[in-house]
KEDO-56002 format. One line per 8 residues: number of its first residue (from 1); their letters; for each residue x, y, z of C-alpha. Coordinates in steps of 0.5 Angstrom, whole numbers, plus 2048, in hexadecimal, padded with zeros to 3 digits. Layout:
BEGIN
NUM> a> X Y Z; ... $
END
This chain:
BEGIN
1> xxxxxxxx> 809 847 837; 80A 84E 833; 80A 854 836; 803 856 831; 800 84F 833; 801 851 83A; 7FD 858 839; 7F7 854 835 $
9> xxxxxxxx> 7F6 84E 83B; 7F5 854 83F; 7F0 858 83B; 7E9 858 83D; 7E5 85A 838; 7DE 85E 83A; 7D7 85E 837; 7D0 862 83A $
17> xxxxxxxx> 7CD 85B 838; 7CB 854 83A; 7CE 84C 837; 7C8 84B 833; 7C9 853 82F; 7D1 853 82F; 7D1 84F 827; 7CC 856 825 $
25> xxxxxxxx> 7D0 85C 828; 7D5 85F 822; 7DB 861 827; 7DB 85A 829; 7DC 858 822; 7E1 85C 821; 7E5 85B 827; 7E5 853 827 $
33> xxxxxxxx> 7E7 853 81F; 7ED 858 821; 7EF 857 828; 7ED 850 82A; 7EC 84D 824; 7F4 84F 821; 7F8 84C 827; 7F4 846 82A $
41> xxxxxxxx> 7F3 843 823; 7FB 843 820; 7FB 83D 827; 7F6 839 824; 7F9 832 821; 7F3 833 81D; 7F5 839 81A; 7F8 838 813 $
49> xxxxxxxx> 7FA 83F 812; 801 83F 816; 806 83F 80F; 803 846 80D; 801 84D 810; 7FA 84E 813; 7F6 854 810; 7F0 855 814 $
57> xxxxxxxx> 7EA 851 816; 7E3 852 815; 7DE 84D 816; 7D9 84B 811; 7D4 847 815; 7D1 846 81B; 7CB 842 81E; 7C9 840 825 $
65> xxxxxxxx> 7C9 838 828; 7C5 838 82E; 7C2 834 832; 7BE 835 838; 7C2 83C 83D; 7C8 838 839; 7CA 83D 833; 7D0 83D 82F $
73> xxxxxxxx> 7D1 840 828; 7D4 83D 821; 7D9 842 81E; 7DB 841 817; 7E1 846 816; 7E5 847 80F; 7EC 849 810; 7F0 84D 80B $
81> xxxxxxxx> 7F6 84E 80A; 7FC 851 807; 7FE 84D 801; 7F6 84F 7FF; 7F3 848 800; 7EE 847 806; 7EC 841 80A; 7E7 83F 80E $
89> xxxxxxxx> 7E6 83C 815; 7E1 839 81A; 7E0 83B 821; 7DB 839 826; 7DC 83E 82C; 7D9 83F 833; 7D8 843 839; 7DA 840 83F $
97> xxxxxxxx> 7DB 845 847; 7DF 83F 84B; 7E6 83F 84A; 7E6 836 84B; 7E1 836 845; 7E6 83B 840; 7EE 838 842; 7F2 839 83D $
105> xxxxxxxx> 7EB 83A 838; 7EC 841 838; 7EA 845 832; 7E9 84C 836; 7E7 84E 83D; 7E0 852 83B; 7DD 857 840; 7D5 856 83E $
113> xxxxxxxx> 7D0 85B 841; 7D5 85B 848; 7D6 853 848; 7DD 851 847; 7DE 84A 844; 7E2 847 83E; 7E1 846 837; 7E2 83F 834 $
121> xxxxxxxx> 7E3 83B 82F; 7DC 836 830; 7DF 830 82E; 7E2 82F 835; 7DB 82E 839; 7D9 828 839; 7D3 82D 83B; 7D3 82F 833 $
129> xxxxxxxx> 7D5 827 82F; 7D0 824 834; 7CC 829 830; 7CD 829 829; 7CE 821 829; 7C6 821 82C; 7C4 825 826; 7C6 821 821 $
137> xxxxxxxx> 7C4 81B 825; 7BE 81E 824; 7BD 81F 81C; 7BA 825 81C; 7BD 828 817; 7B8 82E 815; 7B7 82F 81C; 7BC 835 81B $
145> xxxxxxxx> 7BD 83B 817; 7C3 83A 814; 7C7 834 817; 7C3 82D 815; 7C6 827 81A; 7C5 820 816; 7C6 81A 81A; 7C8 814 815 $
153> xxxxxxxx> 7C4 80E 814; 7C8 809 819; 7C9 80E 81D; 7C6 809 823; 7C9 80D 82A; 7C3 80F 82E; 7C6 814 832; 7CB 818 834 $
161> xxxxxxxx> 7D0 815 839; 7D7 818 839; 7DC 81B 834; 7E3 81C 834; 7E8 81F 82F; 7EC 81B 82A; 7F3 81D 82B; 7F6 823 827 $
169> xxxxxxxx> 7F5 825 820; 7F7 82A 81B; 7F1 82C 818; 7EB 829 81B; 7E8 827 822; 7E6 821 824; 7E1 81E 82A; 7E0 818 82B $
177> xxxxxxxx> 7D9 817 82E; 7D7 810 831; 7DE 80D 830; 7D9 80C 829; 7DA 812 826; 7DE 816 824; 7DC 81E 821; 7E0 821 81C $
185> xxxxxxxx> 7E0 829 81E; 7E3 82C 816; 7E7 832 818; 7E8 834 811; 7E3 835 80F; 7E0 836 807; 7DA 839 803; 7D8 832 800 $
193> xxxxxxxx> 7D7 82A 803; 7DE 827 807; 7E0 822 803; 7E1 81D 809; 7D9 81F 80A; 7D7 81D 803; 7DB 817 802; 7DA 814 809 $
201> xxxxxxxx> 7D2 815 808; 7D2 812 801; 7D7 80B 804; 7D2 80A 80A; 7CB 80B 806; 7CE 808 801; 7D1 801 804; 7D6 802 7FF $
209> xxxxxxxx> 7DD 802 804; 7DC 7FE 80A; 7E3 801 80D; 7E2 808 80E; 7DE 80B 813; 7D7 80B 813; 7D4 812 812; 7CF 813 818 $
217> xxxxxxxx> 7CE 81B 818; 7D0 822 815; 7CF 829 818; 7CE 82D 812; 7CD 835 811; 7C9 839 80C; 7CD 83E 80A; 7C9 840 804 $
225> xxxxxxxx> 7C4 83E 7FF; 7C8 839 7FB; 7CF 838 800; 7CF 834 806; 7D5 834 80C; 7D6 82D 80F; 7D8 82D 815; 7D8 827 819 $
233> xxxxxxxx> 7D8 820 816; 7D6 81B 81C; 7D9 813 81A; 7D9 80D 81D; 7E0 80C 821; 7E4 806 81F; 7E8 802 824; 7EF 803 822 $
241> xxxxxxxx> 7F6 802 824; 7F8 808 821; 7FA 80B 81A; 7FD 807 814; 803 80B 814; 806 809 81C; 804 803 81B; 808 802 813 $
249> xxxxxxxx> 80E 806 817; 80D 801 81C; 810 7FB 818; 814 7FE 813; 818 800 819; 817 7FA 81C; 81A 7F7 815; 81F 7FC 815 $
257> xxxxxxxx> 821 7FA 81C; 822 7F3 818; 826 7F5 812; 82B 7F7 817; 82B 7F1 81D; 82C 7ED 816; 832 7F1 813; 830 7F0 80C $
265> xxxxxxxx> 833 7F3 806; 82E 7F8 804; 831 7F7 7FD; 82E 7F0 7FC; 827 7F3 7FC; 823 7F5 7F6; 81E 7FB 7F3; 818 7F7 7F0 $
273> xxxxxxxx> 817 7FB 7E8; 814 801 7EA; 80D 7FF 7EB; 80D 7F8 7EA; 808 7F3 7ED; 80A 7EE 7F1; 806 7E9 7F5; 806 7E7 7FC $
281> xxxxxxxx> 809 7E1 7FB; 80F 7E4 7F6; 812 7E8 7FA; 81A 7E8 7FC; 81C 7E3 801; 822 7E7 802; 81E 7ED 804; 818 7E8 808 $
289> xxxxxxxx> 81F 7E7 80D; 81E 7EE 810; 817 7F1 80E; 811 7EB 810; 80C 7E8 80B; 807 7EC 80F; 809 7F3 80D; 807 7F1 806 $
297> xxxxxxxx> 801 7EE 808; 7FF 7F5 80C; 801 7F9 806; 7FC 7F3 801; 7F8 7F5 806; 7F8 7FC 806; 7F7 7FC 7FE; 7F2 7F8 7FF $
305> xxxxxxxx> 7EE 7FD 804; 7F0 803 7FE; 7ED 7FF 7F8; 7E6 7FD 7FC; 7E7 805 7FE; 7E7 807 7F6; 7E2 802 7F5; 7DD 805 7F9 $
313> xxxxxxxx> 7DE 80C 7F6; 7DE 80A 7EF; 7D8 805 7EE; 7D3 80B 7EF; 7CE 80C 7E8; 7C9 812 7EB; 7CC 815 7F0; 7D0 81B 7EB $
321> xxxxxxxx> 7D5 81D 7F0; 7D7 815 7F1; 7D6 814 7E9; 7DD 812 7E6; 7DF 816 7E0; 7E5 815 7DA; 7EB 81A 7DA; 7E9 820 7D6 $
329> xxxxxxxx> 7EC 826 7D4; 7E9 82A 7D9; 7EC 826 7DE; 7F3 826 7DB; 7F3 82E 7DB; 7F0 82E 7E2; 7F6 828 7E5; 7FC 82C 7E1 $
337> xxxxxxxx> 7FA 833 7E2; 7FA 831 7EA; 800 82D 7EA; 804 832 7E6; 802 837 7EB; 805 832 7F1; 80C 831 7EC; 80D 838 7ED $
345> xxxxxxxx> 80C 839 7F4; 810 832 7F6; 816 835 7F1; 816 83C 7F5; 815 839 7FC; 81C 834 7F9; 820 83A 7F8; 81E 83E 7FD $
353> xxxxxxxx> 820 838 802; 826 837 7FF; 82A 839 805; 827 835 809; 829 82D 806; 82F 829 806; 832 823 804; 82D 81F 800 $
361> xxxxxxxx> 828 824 801; 82B 82A 7FF; 82E 824 7F8; 827 822 7F6; 824 82B 7F8; 829 82C 7F1; 826 825 7ED; 81F 827 7EE $
369> xxxxxxxx> 821 82E 7EB; 826 82C 7E6; 820 828 7E4; 81B 82C 7E5; 819 82E 7DE; 818 826 7DD; 814 825 7E2; 810 82B 7E0 $
377> xxxxxxxx> 80F 827 7D9; 80D 821 7DD; 808 825 7E0; 804 827 7DA; 805 821 7D6; 7FF 81F 7D9; 7FB 81D 7D4; 7F3 81A 7D4 $
385> xxxxxxxx> 7F2 817 7CD; 7F7 811 7CF; 7F3 810 7D5; 7EE 80B 7D5; 7EC 80B 7DC; 7E7 80E 7E1; 7E7 814 7E6; 7E4 813 7EC $
393> xxxxxxxx> 7E3 817 7F4; 7E9 814 7F7; 7EC 815 7FF; 7F0 81B 7FC; 7F6 81C 801; 7F7 814 802; 7FD 812 807; 7FF 80D 80D $
401> xxxxxxxx> 7FB 813 813; 7F5 812 810; 7F4 80B 810; 7F3 808 817; 7F5 800 81A; 7F1 7FB 81C; 7F2 7F4 81E; 7F6 7F3 818 $
409> xxxxxxxx> 7F2 7F8 813; 7F2 7FE 810; 7EB 804 811; 7EC 80A 80D; 7EA 811 80F; 7EA 818 80D; 7E7 819 806; 7E9 822 807 $
417> xxxxxxxx> 7EE 821 801; 7F6 825 801; 7F5 82A 807; 7F8 830 800; 7F3 82E 7FB; 7EC 833 7FB; 7E5 82F 7FC; 7E4 82F 7F5 $
425> xxxxxxxx> 7EA 82C 7F4; 7EA 826 7F9; 7E3 824 7F5; 7E6 823 7EE; 7E6 81C 7EC; 7EC 81A 7EC; 7F0 813 7EA; 7F0 80D 7EF $
433> xxxxxxxx> 7F8 80D 7EE; 7FA 814 7F1; 7F6 811 7F8; 7FB 80A 7F6; 801 80F 7F6; 800 813 7FC; 800 80D 800; 806 80B 7FC $
441> xxxxxxxx> 80A 811 7FE; 807 810 805; 80B 80A 805; 811 80E 803; 810 813 808; 80F 80D 80D; 816 809 80B; 81A 80F 80C $
449> xxxxxxxx> 817 812 811; 81A 80C 815; 820 80C 812; 820 814 814; 81D 812 81C; 821 80C 81D; 827 80C 819; 82D 80C 81F $
457> xxxxxxxx> 829 805 821; 82C 802 819; 833 800 818; 833 802 811; 835 809 80D; 82E 80E 80B; 831 80C 804; 82F 805 806 $
465> xxxxxxxx> 829 805 809; 826 80A 803; 827 804 7FF; 824 7FF 804; 81F 806 804; 81D 804 7FC; 81D 7FD 7FC; 817 7FD 802 $
473> xxxxxxxx> 813 802 7FD; 814 7FF 7F8; 810 7F8 7FB; 80D 7FC 7FE; 80A 7FE 7F7; 80A 7F8 7F4; 807 7F4 7F9; 801 7FA 7FA $
481> xxxxxxxx> 800 7FA 7F3; 7FE 7F3 7F2; 7FA 7F3 7F6; 7F7 7FA 7F5; 7F6 7F8 7EC; 7F3 7F1 7ED; 7EE 7F4 7F2; 7EC 7FB 7EE $
489> xxxxxxxx> 7EA 7F6 7E8; 7E8 7F1 7EA; 7E2 7F5 7EC; 7E2 7F8 7E5; 7E5 800 7E8; 7E8 802 7E2; 7EF 804 7E4; 7F2 803 7DD $
497> xxxxxxxx> 7F7 7FF 7DA; 7FE 7FE 7DD; 802 803 7D9; 7FC 809 7DC; 7FC 806 7E3; 805 807 7E3; 803 80D 7DF; 7FF 80F 7E4 $
505> xxxxxxxx> 803 80E 7EA; 809 812 7E7; 806 817 7E6; 802 818 7EC; 808 815 7F1; 80B 81C 7ED; 806 820 7F0; 805 81D 7F6 $
513> xxxxxxxx> 80C 81E 7F7; 80C 826 7F5; 807 826 7F9; 80A 824 7FF; 811 827 7FE; 80D 82F 800; 80B 82C 807; 812 829 809 $
521> xxxxxxxx> 815 830 806; 810 834 80B; 811 82F 811; 816 82B 812; 81C 82C 80C; 820 825 80F; 81A 821 80A; 81A 824 806 $
529> xxxxxxxx> 81F 81E 802; 818 81A 802; 814 81D 7FE; 81B 820 7F9; 81E 818 7F9; 817 816 7F7; 818 81B 7F1; 81D 81A 7EE $
537> xxxxxxxx> 81C 812 7EF; 816 814 7EB; 81A 817 7E6; 820 811 7E5; 81A 80C 7E5; 818 810 7DE; 81E 811 7DC; 81F 809 7DC $
545> x> 817 807 7D9 $
END
């Protein structure tokens, strides 16, 4: 703990008012934002501004959350950064006098009219968690002035029984109720309906896709006459054995161990043609000897569930938020402006981080920079006149970590969209192939992560393992595409003919890999090789077409 944090920890903020009047005090609001929150918020996992320079914090809205004598406040913050952008966050707060309730949850020490106590995150208090759950069960969305607690039609809970936190999350806080429902409290919030709330509610009410948690309720704040902020989403808790990332990487680890045990000549294993569709019955025997057919059956099952998700999102004909749309010039202009801005940002990042890279990472980084004109041209080559398929509302941030595994089946969660995107961009209808590209990039990551995390266990040079990685990846892609394309075409979902599908896959894979490059260079430069290798593969495959 730094000296300034130690000083802050022992400060007592005194106010001549009680807890019920505190948020009305101008001095408290000023000190809360300037002296209390700034040192507190930067240490919270849900705070997404750690890589930027904080300028100042403002309260843009607050409201009481009360039942009987138990009064809490919901506070919406605007965090302003020196780089000239803002983020909004939601914090429910409470005041307790017993240190047993405060524990490690102290935001500040307060003295209110001589009564000493602790300002805390209210979600840490069971009495608060119980109160908001019961308000959702009441379902009287017009009872409170600015906050609507809605109960979903399929919510069968009778009363509050228990609550607990679900793991540790980066941007939200999830609470399990009665071991059957899960409430996601959005910490980073937007002045619009959250896409996760919007899509979950649509999927549940329409009944169009079963392999996602049912919508059971929500908490929304009326921010102005025309704008709302989604604060919480209550859903069914899907029993599961973990996410698909852990599931697939465990199976990949076993496959590479078997490959090493058999001492297979890896150069007898060959990649497929780019995007070649593969039936399960046609998988090469020299791959199945070390990577079992059950592994590829899982890939096929995931493709089936992905197809069902897109079919569900693509069948609407009344609700404009979900009706499919053709490609057009407005979309193309939006897409190109967004991607070129992102690409220039990544190019600068690579140039500024070359000193962190070595060996193959450095070679691939130089290849990326030498090809920047080609990549830029590729991103600008999007021509809506050649595309006959339709755009849909899609998942938007689709990868193995957004899929739960339960008894050999897959359940898709978290429809919030890309963390870097604005809330409006997340709601733009896009080709469903973009989700497929996201999952394919996740396959690529899973294979290379398995190699990096277990390299010493495999009796091969790193170049040999990379060759196997590309062979295995091409067969996973082939099996997935065969199942997915067959399912969506049978349901008459318009994703275009094969040339269009392959063009969109190439385009979206490049877009996704460029997007990933930013995260890796900022967070873990060693892993930058994965998106760099992905970009290199895409460029090479384009040249060889």
